[in-house]
Jmol script that loads the backbone (N, CA, C; Angstrom):
load data "model"
ATOM      1  N   MET A   1      99.056 135.229 124.530  1.00  0.00           N
ATOM      2  CA  MET A   1      98.845 133.611 124.365  1.00  0.00           C
ATOM      3  C   MET A   1      99.785 133.647 125.923  1.00  0.00           C
ATOM      4  N   ASN A   2      99.035 133.025 126.675  1.00  0.00           N
ATOM      5  CA  ASN A   2      99.733 132.464 128.138  1.00  0.00           C
ATOM      6  C   ASN A   2     101.002 131.631 127.882  1.00  0.00           C
ATOM      7  N   LYS A   3     101.786 131.276 128.860  1.00  0.00           N
ATOM      8  CA  LYS A   3     102.967 130.353 129.018  1.00  0.00           C
ATOM      9  C   LYS A   3     102.367 129.340 129.761  1.00  0.00           C
ATOM     10  N   ILE A   4     102.273 128.198 129.728  1.00  0.00           N
ATOM     11  CA  ILE A   4     101.980 127.154 130.812  1.00  0.00           C
ATOM     12  C   ILE A   4     103.340 126.486 131.364  1.00  0.00           C
ATOM     13  N   ILE A   5     103.716 126.690 132.758  1.00  0.00           N
ATOM     14  CA  ILE A   5     105.003 126.422 133.191  1.00  0.00           C
ATOM     15  C   ILE A   5     104.585 125.063 134.033  1.00  0.00           C
ATOM     16  N   LYS A   6     105.056 124.245 133.360  1.00  0.00           N
ATOM     17  CA  LYS A   6     104.831 122.966 134.190  1.00  0.00           C
ATOM     18  C   LYS A   6     106.104 122.664 135.721  1.00  0.00           C
ATOM     19  N   PHE A   7     105.374 122.391 136.642  1.00  0.00           N
ATOM     20  CA  PHE A   7     106.648 122.254 137.689  1.00  0.00           C
ATOM     21  C   PHE A   7     107.157 120.695 138.096  1.00  0.00           C
ATOM     22  N   PRO A   8     108.199 120.153 138.154  1.00  0.00           N
ATOM     23  CA  PRO A   8     108.602 119.105 138.092  1.00  0.00           C
ATOM     24  C   PRO A   8     107.728 118.203 139.063  1.00  0.00           C
ATOM     25  N   ALA A   9     107.201 117.258 139.109  1.00  0.00           N
ATOM     26  CA  ALA A   9     106.833 116.339 140.084  1.00  0.00           C
ATOM     27  C   ALA A   9     107.582 116.403 141.480  1.00  0.00           C
ATOM     28  N   ARG A  10     107.563 116.183 142.576  1.00  0.00           N
ATOM     29  CA  ARG A  10     108.213 115.353 143.593  1.00  0.00           C
ATOM     30  C   ARG A  10     108.304 114.574 143.707  1.00  0.00           C
ATOM     31  N   LYS A  11     109.471 114.174 143.913  1.00  0.00           N
ATOM     32  CA  LYS A  11     109.892 112.617 143.910  1.00  0.00           C
ATOM     33  C   LYS A  11     109.336 112.191 145.551  1.00  0.00           C
ATOM     34  N   GLN A  12     108.653 110.924 145.608  1.00  0.00           N
ATOM     35  CA  GLN A  12     108.645 110.063 146.659  1.00  0.00           C
ATOM     36  C   GLN A  12     109.138 109.899 147.798  1.00  0.00           C
ATOM     37  N   ARG A  13     109.488 109.877 149.033  1.00  0.00           N
ATOM     38  CA  ARG A  13     110.755 109.297 149.481  1.00  0.00           C
ATOM     39  C   ARG A  13     111.123 108.263 149.058  1.00  0.00           C
ATOM     40  N   SER A  14     110.572 107.253 148.734  1.00  0.00           N
ATOM     41  CA  SER A  14     110.321 105.622 147.915  1.00  0.00           C
ATOM     42  C   SER A  14     111.152 105.868 147.159  1.00  0.00           C
ATOM     43  N   GLU A  15     110.895 107.072 146.075  1.00  0.00           N
ATOM     44  CA  GLU A  15     111.863 106.682 144.940  1.00  0.00           C
ATOM     45  C   GLU A  15     113.422 107.356 145.280  1.00  0.00           C
ATOM     46  N   ARG A  16     113.017 108.215 145.922  1.00  0.00           N
ATOM     47  CA  ARG A  16     114.375 109.055 146.141  1.00  0.00           C
ATOM     48  C   ARG A  16     115.292 107.962 146.788  1.00  0.00           C
ATOM     49  N   PHE A  17     115.112 107.045 147.740  1.00  0.00           N
ATOM     50  CA  PHE A  17     115.809 106.477 148.594  1.00  0.00           C
ATOM     51  C   PHE A  17     116.681 105.555 147.654  1.00  0.00           C
ATOM     52  N   LEU A  18     115.067 104.454 146.787  1.00  0.00           N
ATOM     53  CA  LEU A  18     115.759 104.178 145.642  1.00  0.00           C
ATOM     54  C   LEU A  18     117.007 104.681 144.848  1.00  0.00           C
ATOM     55  N   SER A  19     116.897 105.707 144.252  1.00  0.00           N
ATOM     56  CA  SER A  19     117.847 105.898 143.408  1.00  0.00           C
ATOM     57  C   SER A  19     119.451 106.520 144.371  1.00  0.00           C
ATOM     58  N   LYS A  20     119.033 106.714 145.300  1.00  0.00           N
ATOM     59  CA  LYS A  20     120.388 106.943 145.939  1.00  0.00           C
ATOM     60  C   LYS A  20     121.145 106.211 146.811  1.00  0.00           C
ATOM     61  N   VAL A  21     120.727 104.888 146.963  1.00  0.00           N
ATOM     62  CA  VAL A  21     121.069 103.966 147.554  1.00  0.00           C
ATOM     63  C   VAL A  21     121.925 103.022 146.840  1.00  0.00           C
ATOM     64  N   SER A  22     123.190 102.767 147.665  1.00  0.00           N
ATOM     65  CA  SER A  22     124.114 101.864 146.620  1.00  0.00           C
ATOM     66  C   SER A  22     124.324 100.549 147.051  1.00  0.00           C
ATOM     67  N   PRO A  23     123.685  99.395 146.242  1.00  0.00           N
ATOM     68  CA  PRO A  23     124.066  98.240 146.973  1.00  0.00           C
ATOM     69  C   PRO A  23     125.204  98.048 147.297  1.00  0.00           C
ATOM     70  N   LEU A  24     126.254  98.146 145.876  1.00  0.00           N
ATOM     71  CA  LEU A  24     127.853  98.098 146.447  1.00  0.00           C
ATOM     72  C   LEU A  24     128.264  98.284 147.373  1.00  0.00           C
ATOM     73  N   ALA A  25     127.837  99.603 148.090  1.00  0.00           N
ATOM     74  CA  ALA A  25     128.489 100.398 149.513  1.00  0.00           C
ATOM     75  C   ALA A  25     128.116  99.168 150.483  1.00  0.00           C
ATOM     76  N   ILE A  26     126.321  98.867 150.548  1.00  0.00           N
ATOM     77  CA  ILE A  26     126.212  98.011 151.873  1.00  0.00           C
ATOM     78  C   ILE A  26     126.641  96.560 151.572  1.00  0.00           C
ATOM     79  N   ALA A  27     127.356  95.906 150.073  1.00  0.00           N
ATOM     80  CA  ALA A  27     128.219  94.987 150.242  1.00  0.00           C
ATOM     81  C   ALA A  27     129.329  95.277 150.851  1.00  0.00           C
ATOM     82  N   LYS A  28     130.079  96.206 150.671  1.00  0.00           N
ATOM     83  CA  LYS A  28     131.076  96.166 151.101  1.00  0.00           C
ATOM     84  C   LYS A  28     131.510  96.326 152.345  1.00  0.00           C
ATOM     85  N   TYR A  29     130.399  97.163 152.799  1.00  0.00           N
ATOM     86  CA  TYR A  29     130.233  96.605 154.811  1.00  0.00           C
ATOM     87  C   TYR A  29     129.688  95.586 155.094  1.00  0.00           C
ATOM     88  N   ILE A  30     128.727  95.381 154.417  1.00  0.00           N
ATOM     89  CA  ILE A  30     128.515  93.552 155.127  1.00  0.00           C
ATOM     90  C   ILE A  30     130.031  92.375 155.003  1.00  0.00           C
ATOM     91  N   THR A  31     130.596  92.549 153.923  1.00  0.00           N
ATOM     92  CA  THR A  31     132.035  91.930 153.689  1.00  0.00           C
ATOM     93  C   THR A  31     133.104  92.142 154.792  1.00  0.00           C
ATOM     94  N   ARG A  32     133.248  93.423 155.267  1.00  0.00           N
ATOM     95  CA  ARG A  32     134.006  94.067 156.213  1.00  0.00           C
ATOM     96  C   ARG A  32     133.430  93.540 157.665  1.00  0.00           C
ATOM     97  N   LYS A  33     131.704  93.317 158.239  1.00  0.00           N
ATOM     98  CA  LYS A  33     131.801  93.263 158.957  1.00  0.00           C
ATOM     99  C   LYS A  33     131.642  91.054 159.485  1.00  0.00           C
ATOM    100  N   GLU A  34     130.946  90.897 158.133  1.00  0.00           N
ATOM    101  CA  GLU A  34     131.059  89.469 158.315  1.00  0.00           C
ATOM    102  C   GLU A  34     132.448  89.018 157.401  1.00  0.00           C
ATOM    103  N   ILE A  35     133.748  88.548 158.067  1.00  0.00           N
ATOM    104  CA  ILE A  35     134.947  88.201 157.137  1.00  0.00           C
ATOM    105  C   ILE A  35     134.385  86.514 156.377  1.00  0.00           C
ATOM    106  N   ASN A  36     133.956  86.095 156.862  1.00  0.00           N
ATOM    107  CA  ASN A  36     133.519  84.517 156.312  1.00  0.00           C
ATOM    108  C   ASN A  36     132.754  84.720 155.467  1.00  0.00           C
ATOM    109  N   ILE A  37     132.323  85.866 154.472  1.00  0.00           N
ATOM    110  CA  ILE A  37     130.898  85.657 153.415  1.00  0.00           C
ATOM    111  C   ILE A  37     131.421  86.308 152.462  1.00  0.00           C
ATOM    112  N   SER A  38     130.762  85.722 151.210  1.00  0.00           N
ATOM    113  CA  SER A  38     131.712  85.787 150.171  1.00  0.00           C
ATOM    114  C   SER A  38     130.761  86.755 149.513  1.00  0.00           C
ATOM    115  N   TRP A  39     131.460  87.364 148.564  1.00  0.00           N
ATOM    116  CA  TRP A  39     130.846  88.896 147.728  1.00  0.00           C
ATOM    117  C   TRP A  39     129.055  88.386 147.504  1.00  0.00           C
ATOM    118  N   ARG A  40     129.118  87.088 146.749  1.00  0.00           N
ATOM    119  CA  ARG A  40     128.202  86.412 145.816  1.00  0.00           C
ATOM    120  C   ARG A  40     126.907  87.224 147.273  1.00  0.00           C
ATOM    121  N   ALA A  41     127.198  86.714 148.247  1.00  0.00           N
ATOM    122  CA  ALA A  41     126.415  86.293 149.381  1.00  0.00           C
ATOM    123  C   ALA A  41     126.094  87.915 150.108  1.00  0.00           C
ATOM    124  N   ALA A  42     126.995  88.763 150.180  1.00  0.00           N
ATOM    125  CA  ALA A  42     126.793  90.082 150.380  1.00  0.00           C
ATOM    126  C   ALA A  42     125.667  91.297 149.510  1.00  0.00           C
ATOM    127  N   ARG A  43     126.275  90.389 148.478  1.00  0.00           N
ATOM    128  CA  ARG A  43     125.713  90.957 147.573  1.00  0.00           C
ATOM    129  C   ARG A  43     124.039  91.012 147.682  1.00  0.00           C
ATOM    130  N   ALA A  44     123.601  89.499 147.287  1.00  0.00           N
ATOM    131  CA  ALA A  44     122.323  89.363 148.080  1.00  0.00           C
ATOM    132  C   ALA A  44     121.729  89.684 149.625  1.00  0.00           C
ATOM    133  N   ILE A  45     121.953  89.787 150.120  1.00  0.00           N
ATOM    134  CA  ILE A  45     122.037  90.475 151.445  1.00  0.00           C
ATOM    135  C   ILE A  45     121.374  91.869 151.483  1.00  0.00           C
ATOM    136  N   ALA A  46     122.273  92.231 150.597  1.00  0.00           N
ATOM    137  CA  ALA A  46     122.092  93.888 150.303  1.00  0.00           C
ATOM    138  C   ALA A  46     120.870  94.567 149.827  1.00  0.00           C
ATOM    139  N   ASP A  47     120.971  93.407 148.611  1.00  0.00           N
ATOM    140  CA  ASP A  47     119.700  93.741 147.983  1.00  0.00           C
ATOM    141  C   ASP A  47     118.707  93.481 148.528  1.00  0.00           C
ATOM    142  N   ALA A  48     118.527  91.968 149.195  1.00  0.00           N
ATOM    143  CA  ALA A  48     117.043  91.926 150.357  1.00  0.00           C
ATOM    144  C   ALA A  48     117.072  93.106 150.996  1.00  0.00           C
ATOM    145  N   GLU A  49     118.271  94.008 151.807  1.00  0.00           N
ATOM    146  CA  GLU A  49     117.639  94.526 152.495  1.00  0.00           C
ATOM    147  C   GLU A  49     117.178  95.612 151.753  1.00  0.00           C
ATOM    148  N   ILE A  50     117.951  96.292 151.039  1.00  0.00           N
ATOM    149  CA  ILE A  50     116.970  97.629 150.082  1.00  0.00           C
ATOM    150  C   ILE A  50     116.119  97.288 149.359  1.00  0.00           C
ATOM    151  N   ALA A  51     115.842  96.392 149.176  1.00  0.00           N
ATOM    152  CA  ALA A  51     114.054  95.636 148.650  1.00  0.00           C
ATOM    153  C   ALA A  51     113.036  95.568 149.876  1.00  0.00           C
ATOM    154  N   THR A  52     113.245  95.524 151.254  1.00  0.00           N
ATOM    155  CA  THR A  52     112.607  95.796 152.364  1.00  0.00           C
ATOM    156  C   THR A  52     112.301  97.101 152.366  1.00  0.00           C
ATOM    157  N   VAL A  53     113.589  97.895 152.764  1.00  0.00           N
ATOM    158  CA  VAL A  53     113.499  99.293 153.304  1.00  0.00           C
ATOM    159  C   VAL A  53     112.479  99.771 152.158  1.00  0.00           C
ATOM    160  N   TYR A  54     112.293  99.725 150.680  1.00  0.00           N
ATOM    161  CA  TYR A  54     111.551  99.964 149.379  1.00  0.00           C
ATOM    162  C   TYR A  54     110.195  99.736 149.923  1.00  0.00           C
ATOM    163  N   ARG A  55     110.418  98.319 150.019  1.00  0.00           N
ATOM    164  CA  ARG A  55     108.877  98.122 150.294  1.00  0.00           C
ATOM    165  C   ARG A  55     108.033  98.984 151.365  1.00  0.00           C
ATOM    166  N   ASP A  56     108.628  98.998 152.456  1.00  0.00           N
ATOM    167  CA  ASP A  56     108.142  99.609 153.800  1.00  0.00           C
ATOM    168  C   ASP A  56     108.048 100.505 153.375  1.00  0.00           C
ATOM    169  N   LEU A  57     108.461 101.422 152.794  1.00  0.00           N
ATOM    170  CA  LEU A  57     108.293 102.751 152.296  1.00  0.00           C
ATOM    171  C   LEU A  57     107.705 102.852 151.049  1.00  0.00           C
ATOM    172  N   VAL A  58     107.103 102.437 150.304  1.00  0.00           N
ATOM    173  CA  VAL A  58     106.144 102.162 149.772  1.00  0.00           C
ATOM    174  C   VAL A  58     104.725 102.418 150.206  1.00  0.00           C
ATOM    175  N   LEU A  59     104.327 100.978 150.928  1.00  0.00           N
ATOM    176  CA  LEU A  59     103.430 100.494 151.806  1.00  0.00           C
ATOM    177  C   LEU A  59     103.127 102.160 152.577  1.00  0.00           C
ATOM    178  N   GLU A  60     104.534 102.548 153.448  1.00  0.00           N
ATOM    179  CA  GLU A  60     104.185 103.422 154.314  1.00  0.00           C
ATOM    180  C   GLU A  60     103.327 104.948 153.216  1.00  0.00           C
ATOM    181  N   GLU A  61     104.199 105.465 152.462  1.00  0.00           N
ATOM    182  CA  GLU A  61     103.260 105.853 151.485  1.00  0.00           C
ATOM    183  C   GLU A  61     102.087 105.628 151.070  1.00  0.00           C
ATOM    184  N   GLU A  62     101.824 104.496 150.369  1.00  0.00           N
ATOM    185  CA  GLU A  62     100.036 104.583 149.703  1.00  0.00           C
ATOM    186  C   GLU A  62      99.161 104.424 151.086  1.00  0.00           C
ATOM    187  N   ARG A  63      99.681 104.127 152.606  1.00  0.00           N
ATOM    188  CA  ARG A  63      98.565 104.367 153.433  1.00  0.00           C
ATOM    189  C   ARG A  63      98.299 105.732 153.960  1.00  0.00           C
ATOM    190  N   GLN A  64      98.937 106.574 153.774  1.00  0.00           N
ATOM    191  CA  GLN A  64      99.046 107.842 153.777  1.00  0.00           C
ATOM    192  C   GLN A  64      98.199 108.613 152.810  1.00  0.00           C
ATOM    193  N   GLY A  65      98.058 108.012 151.979  1.00  0.00           N
ATOM    194  CA  GLY A  65      97.739 108.646 150.079  1.00  0.00           C
ATOM    195  C   GLY A  65      96.116 108.241 150.605  1.00  0.00           C
ATOM    196  N   LEU A  66      96.091 106.906 151.396  1.00  0.00           N
ATOM    197  CA  LEU A  66      94.797 106.290 151.424  1.00  0.00           C
ATOM    198  C   LEU A  66      94.114 107.071 152.113  1.00  0.00           C
ATOM    199  N   ASN A  67      94.506 107.203 153.893  1.00  0.00           N
ATOM    200  CA  ASN A  67      94.154 107.868 154.974  1.00  0.00           C
ATOM    201  C   ASN A  67      93.921 109.372 154.193  1.00  0.00           C
ATOM    202  N   GLN A  68      94.705 109.497 153.532  1.00  0.00           N
ATOM    203  CA  GLN A  68      93.888 111.300 153.396  1.00  0.00           C
ATOM    204  C   GLN A  68      92.886 111.458 152.271  1.00  0.00           C
ATOM    205  N   ASP A  69      92.710 110.843 151.289  1.00  0.00           N
ATOM    206  CA  ASP A  69      91.500 110.434 150.711  1.00  0.00           C
ATOM    207  C   ASP A  69      90.480 109.614 151.525  1.00  0.00           C
ATOM    208  N   ILE A  70      90.721 109.040 152.385  1.00  0.00           N
ATOM    209  CA  ILE A  70      89.378 108.531 153.331  1.00  0.00           C
ATOM    210  C   ILE A  70      89.020 109.506 154.319  1.00  0.00           C
ATOM    211  N   ILE A  71      89.764 110.205 154.538  1.00  0.00           N
ATOM    212  CA  ILE A  71      89.739 111.718 155.575  1.00  0.00           C
ATOM    213  C   ILE A  71      89.117 113.182 154.705  1.00  0.00           C
ATOM    214  N   GLU A  72      89.438 112.972 153.713  1.00  0.00           N
ATOM    215  CA  GLU A  72      88.513 113.850 152.517  1.00  0.00           C
ATOM    216  C   GLU A  72      87.199 113.455 152.111  1.00  0.00           C
ATOM    217  N   GLY A  73      87.203 112.414 151.740  1.00  0.00           N
ATOM    218  CA  GLY A  73      85.817 111.590 151.425  1.00  0.00           C
ATOM    219  C   GLY A  73      84.895 111.953 152.667  1.00  0.00           C
ATOM    220  N   ILE A  74      85.266 111.658 154.355  1.00  0.00           N
ATOM    221  CA  ILE A  74      84.251 111.831 155.381  1.00  0.00           C
ATOM    222  C   ILE A  74      83.909 112.934 155.453  1.00  0.00           C
ATOM    223  N   TYR A  75      84.467 113.967 155.289  1.00  0.00           N
ATOM    224  CA  TYR A  75      84.448 115.491 155.583  1.00  0.00           C
ATOM    225  C   TYR A  75      83.762 116.532 153.994  1.00  0.00           C
ATOM    226  N   GLU A  76      83.772 116.168 153.802  1.00  0.00           N
ATOM    227  CA  GLU A  76      83.693 116.982 152.848  1.00  0.00           C
ATOM    228  C   GLU A  76      81.871 116.669 152.270  1.00  0.00           C
TER     229      GLU A  76
END
end "model"
wireframe off; spacefill off
backbone 0.3
color backbone group
């Protein structure tokens, strides 16, 4: 009887970024940089920046996957 070994799927860059980024650390940096800003506003800015970077990474990954599918479809 053969054993089937499943290797864990490799996380995409966007997922690794989202799991490792710390919104609190970014908010602390913003409050140090901008003295007259509330914690709530700093946290909102940090969340918005994280969302923007995550969006860009996902779109980049999707375009790469799409381009790869199109190239393989043309040459097969």
